[in-house]
C-alpha positions as CSV (number, residue, x, y, z in Angstrom):
1,M,72.3,99.2,111.7
2,I,73.7,95.9,112.8
3,A,77.2,95.0,114.0
4,L,79.0,91.8,113.0
5,D,81.3,89.7,115.2
6,T,84.5,88.3,113.7
7,N,83.1,84.9,113.0
8,M,80.3,86.4,110.8
9,L,82.7,88.6,108.9
10,V,85.0,85.6,108.3
11,R,82.1,83.5,107.2
12,A,81.0,86.1,104.6
13,L,84.5,86.1,103.1
14,V,85.6,82.5,103.2
15,A,82.1,80.9,102.6
16,D,83.2,77.6,104.2
17,H,79.9,76.9,106.1
18,P,77.0,77.3,103.7
19,E,74.3,77.5,106.3
20,Q,76.2,80.3,108.2
21,V,77.0,82.1,105.0
22,A,73.3,82.2,104.2
23,V,72.5,83.7,107.6
24,V,75.2,86.3,107.3
25,R,74.1,87.2,103.7
26,Q,70.4,87.5,104.9
27,L,71.5,89.8,107.8
28,I,73.5,92.1,105.7
29,A,71.2,92.2,102.7
30,G,68.8,94.7,104.2
31,D,70.9,96.6,106.7
32,T,74.0,98.7,107.2
33,V,76.8,96.8,108.9
34,F,79.0,98.2,111.6
35,I,82.5,96.7,111.9
36,S,84.6,97.6,114.9
37,R,88.4,97.9,114.9
38,T,88.6,95.0,117.3
39,V,86.7,92.8,114.9
40,M,89.0,93.9,112.1
41,L,92.0,93.0,114.2
42,E,90.7,89.6,115.1
43,T,89.5,89.0,111.5
44,E,93.1,89.7,110.2
45,W,94.5,87.2,112.7
46,V,91.9,84.5,111.9
47,L,92.3,84.9,108.1
48,R,96.1,84.9,108.4
49,A,96.5,82.1,111.0
50,R,93.6,79.8,110.1
51,Y,93.1,80.4,106.4
52,Q,96.7,81.4,105.4
53,S,95.5,84.6,103.7
54,T,98.4,86.6,102.4
55,P,99.0,90.3,103.3
56,T,97.9,91.3,99.8
57,E,94.7,89.4,100.1
58,L,94.0,90.9,103.5
59,L,94.9,94.4,102.4
60,N,92.5,94.1,99.4
61,F,89.7,92.7,101.6
62,F,90.0,95.5,104.2
63,R,90.3,98.2,101.6
64,A,87.2,96.9,99.8
65,L,85.4,96.8,103.2
66,L,86.3,100.5,103.7
67,E,84.8,101.4,100.4
68,T,81.5,99.4,100.8
69,D,78.6,101.8,101.0
70,D,76.6,99.6,103.4
71,A,79.5,99.2,105.9
72,V,80.4,101.6,108.7
73,I,84.0,101.0,109.9
74,E,84.9,102.3,113.3
75,A,87.4,105.1,113.0
76,A,87.6,104.6,109.2
77,E,90.2,107.3,108.7
78,E,92.5,105.7,111.3
79,V,92.0,102.2,109.8
80,H,92.8,103.7,106.3
81,H,96.1,105.0,107.7
82,A,96.8,101.6,109.4
83,L,96.2,99.9,106.1
84,D,98.7,102.2,104.3
85,W,101.3,101.2,106.9
86,Y,100.4,97.6,106.7
87,A,100.9,97.8,102.9
88,H,104.5,98.9,103.8
89,G,105.0,95.7,105.8
90,A,103.8,96.8,109.3
91,D,102.2,94.2,111.4
92,F,98.4,94.8,111.2
93,A,98.0,95.0,115.0
94,D,100.9,97.4,115.3
95,A,99.4,99.6,112.6
96,L,96.0,99.7,114.3
97,H,97.6,100.5,117.6
98,L,99.6,103.3,116.1
99,S,96.6,104.7,114.2
100,A,94.7,104.9,117.4
101,C,97.3,107.1,119.2
102,G,96.2,110.4,117.7
103,T,98.8,113.0,118.7
104,A,100.3,110.8,121.5
105,V,103.7,109.4,120.6
106,M,103.8,105.6,120.6
107,H,106.6,104.2,122.8
108,T,107.8,100.6,122.2
109,F,110.7,98.3,122.8
110,D,110.0,96.8,119.3
111,R,112.6,98.2,116.8
112,N,110.6,96.9,113.9
113,F,107.3,98.6,115.0
114,C,105.9,100.0,111.7
115,K,109.6,100.4,110.6
116,A,109.1,100.6,106.9
117,A,106.2,103.0,107.1
118,R,108.2,105.2,109.5
119,A,111.2,105.1,107.1
120,A,108.9,106.1,104.2
121,G,107.8,109.1,106.2
122,I,104.1,108.1,106.1
123,A,103.7,107.0,109.8
124,P,103.7,109.3,112.8
125,E,106.6,109.4,115.2
126,V,107.4,106.2,117.2
127,Q,109.8,106.3,120.1
128,V,111.8,103.0,120.3
129,V,113.1,102.7,123.8
130,E,116.5,100.9,124.1
131,V,117.4,99.1,127.3
């Protein structure tokens, strides 16, 4: 098994540097690939900020990555939940943070923290602290 950094995952998707794409494809052709949550977090940021990927495009990419037989996603079940909340409009980083909490209740000052997912009853409890 090999692990990929964000830049390699991005190259594989956007294919904007042919020589690097060839290297990534060669690396993943014969091996299982491990993708950490932190790489997924940074990948979302890079694709959104640098390549103007839409939430729908990002959601489709990450869901496809979860279903890829030759990919092992760190905490895949938690990432799956985060993607469900992201699909309801949650910030991707917030959704990953919340999914990592387990049974601990997330506390935040952010009133909009996964708000739609919480309203839909699909996200765990979040305690919004008012000051």
